[in-house]
C-alpha positions in Angstrom: 118.6 15.7 100.3 118.6 15.8 96.5 116.8 18.9 95.2 115.9 20.4 91.8 114.3 23.7 90.8 112.4 24.4 87.6 109.7 26.7 86.3 106.3 25.0 86.1 106.1 23.7 82.5 102.9 22.5 80.9 103.0 18.8 79.6 106.9 19.0 79.4 109.1 16.5 77.7 110.3 13.3 79.5 113.5 14.9 80.6 111.6 17.2 82.9 110.0 14.1 84.6 113.4 12.4 84.8 114.6 15.4 86.8 111.6 15.2 89.2 112.1 11.5 89.6 115.9 11.9 90.3 115.4 14.1 93.4 113.8 14.0 96.8 112.3 17.5 96.6 111.3 19.4 93.4 110.8 23.1 93.8 108.3 24.6 91.4 109.9 28.0 90.6 106.8 30.1 90.3 107.9 33.4 91.6 110.1 34.4 88.7 109.2 36.3 85.5 107.0 34.7 82.9 108.9 33.9 79.6 106.6 34.4 76.6 108.3 32.0 74.3 109.3 29.5 76.9 107.7 26.2 77.8 105.3 27.4 80.5 102.2 27.2 78.4 103.2 25.3 75.2 104.9 22.2 73.9 105.1 19.9 70.9 102.9 16.9 69.9 102.9 14.6 66.9 100.3 15.4 64.3 100.4 13.5 61.0 104.0 12.5 61.8 105.1 16.1 62.2 106.3 18.0 65.2 103.5 20.6 65.9 103.4 23.2 68.6 100.3 23.7 70.8 99.9 26.8 73.0 97.6 27.2 76.0 96.2 30.8 75.9 97.3 33.0 78.8 95.6 36.3 79.7 97.7 39.5 79.5 101.0 37.8 79.1 103.9 39.9 80.3 107.6 39.2 81.0 107.3 41.9 83.7 105.0 39.8 85.8 105.8 36.6 87.7 104.5 33.2 86.5 102.2 33.0 89.5 100.6 36.4 88.5 99.3 34.9 85.2 96.1 33.1 84.5 94.9 30.9 81.6 91.9 32.1 79.6 90.9 29.0 77.6 87.2 28.1 77.3 85.3 24.9 76.6 85.6 25.5 72.8 89.4 25.7 73.1 89.5 22.5 75.2 87.2 20.5 72.9 89.3 21.5 69.9 92.4 20.4 71.7 90.9 17.1 72.6 89.7 16.6 69.0 93.3 17.3 67.8 94.6 14.7 70.1 92.0 12.2 69.0 92.8 12.9 65.3 96.5 12.1 66.0 96.4 9.5 68.7 92.9 8.1 68.7 93.8 4.8 67.2 96.3 4.0 70.0 95.1 1.3 72.4 95.9 3.5 75.4 94.2 6.6 74.0 91.0 6.5 76.2 93.0 6.2 79.4 95.3 9.1 78.5 92.6 11.4 77.2 90.7 10.9 80.4 93.8 11.8 82.4 94.2 15.0 80.2 90.6 15.9 80.7 91.0 15.5 84.5 93.9 18.0 84.3 91.8 20.5 82.3 88.9 20.2 84.8 91.0 21.7 87.6 89.1 24.6 89.2 92.1 27.0 89.4 93.3 28.8 86.2 96.3 30.4 87.8 99.2 29.3 85.5 101.5 28.2 88.3 98.8 26.3 90.2 97.3 24.8 87.1 100.6 23.6 85.8 101.6 22.3 89.2 98.4 20.3 89.4 99.0 18.8 86.0 102.6 17.8 87.1 101.2 16.1 90.2 98.6 14.2 88.3 101.1 12.9 85.8 103.6 12.1 88.5 100.9 10.1 90.3 100.1 8.2 87.1 103.8 7.4 86.5 104.4 6.4 90.2 106.8 9.3 90.9 106.8 10.0 94.7 108.9 13.2 94.8 107.7 16.0 97.0 106.7 19.1 95.0 106.8 22.5 96.6 106.3 26.1 95.3 109.2 28.4 95.6 106.7 31.2 96.5 105.9 29.3 99.7 109.6 29.2 100.8 111.1 32.0 103.0 114.2 33.1 101.1 116.0 36.2 99.8 114.1 37.2 96.7 116.5 40.0 96.0 119.1 37.6 94.9 119.6 36.8 91.1 120.6 33.9 89.0 122.6 31.1 90.6 122.8 33.0 93.9 119.0 32.7 94.2 119.1 29.0 93.3 121.9 28.5 95.9 119.8 30.2 98.5 116.8 28.0 97.7 119.1 24.9 98.0 120.3 26.1 101.4 116.7 26.8 102.6 115.7 23.4 101.4 118.6 21.7 103.3 119.9 20.2 100.1 123.3 18.6 99.9 122.9 17.7 96.2 121.5 19.9 93.5 120.5 18.6 90.0 119.9 20.9 87.1 118.9 20.4 83.4 121.9 20.1 81.1 120.8 23.2 79.2 121.9 25.4 82.1 125.6 24.5 81.8 126.6 28.1 80.9 124.6 29.6 83.8 126.2 27.9 86.8 129.5 27.7 88.5 129.7 24.3 90.2 132.6 25.4 92.4 130.4 28.0 94.1 127.9 25.3 95.1 130.8 23.0 96.2 132.2 25.7 98.5 128.8 25.8 100.1 128.8 22.1 100.7 126.3 21.3 97.9 127.2 18.7 95.3 126.1 20.0 91.8 125.2 17.8 88.9 123.6 18.3 85.4 121.1 15.7 84.2 121.3 14.6 80.6 118.7 12.4 78.9 120.3 9.5 77.1 120.0 9.7 73.3 118.9 6.1 73.0 115.4 6.8 74.4 113.2 5.5 71.6 109.7 4.2 71.4 107.4 3.3 68.6 105.3 6.3 67.5 103.8 5.8 64.1 105.4 3.8 61.4 107.7 6.7 60.5 111.0 8.1 61.7 111.1 8.8 65.5 110.5 12.4 66.6 112.3 13.0 70.0 111.7 15.4 72.8 107.9 15.8 72.3 105.5 16.6 75.2 104.9 13.9 77.8 101.5 13.5 76.1 103.2 11.8 73.2 105.2 9.5 75.5 102.1 8.5 77.4 100.1 7.9 74.2 102.5 5.2 73.1 103.8 3.6 76.3 102.5 2.1 79.5 103.4 3.6 82.9 105.8 0.6 83.4 107.7 1.4 80.1 107.8 5.1 80.9 109.2 4.2 84.4 112.1 2.6 82.8 112.7 5.6 80.6 112.7 7.8 83.6 116.1 6.2 84.6 117.7 6.5 81.2 119.8 9.5 82.0 123.3 10.3 83.2 124.6 12.9 85.7 127.5 15.0 84.6 
């Protein structure tokens, strides 16, 4: 059983979906503290050939509350302005109508809880890309929540019957692979290959933007190939 654990990011970059696609079970880590300047409610898109941050408004953000204790507070005005921004930047793309309909479907979700809203968006995008991985909330798992850091991750792996755990490369300084090995769990970091490129506009390529940008320029078949452009270290 290959397992990965990540906070529920909103429209994350392609490396996040590579991680989901690389495992059998993906645990949405929703019962940890909200990070104000993290990627839970924001990401980058391409506007006028520039990397521009968009942020989905969250009510009463606090790093002293869990992710699943937060709610979004956007309204129709905010949504329409966001859709207009996407049209201004990507509207001339052949695939724009299909992708904007998918994005509108995501925003029509009835639940504004941050964890549930983000999880639903991940499921819709995974379905669009043909990713079959099982997604599960950590808050629905019976495990020892008094544990911290890698001990808590190890506990989730054990509760999930994982024998292989895969983590984003950015966490190299946070984990001791040997500790997982001693508990019969093979540990790997996933690293997106630097040669992932696709035609954006007729300018220099901007990497690591939101999956929105990837979908606006590529068919699901092309993105599926990108999902395998990584290495485990």
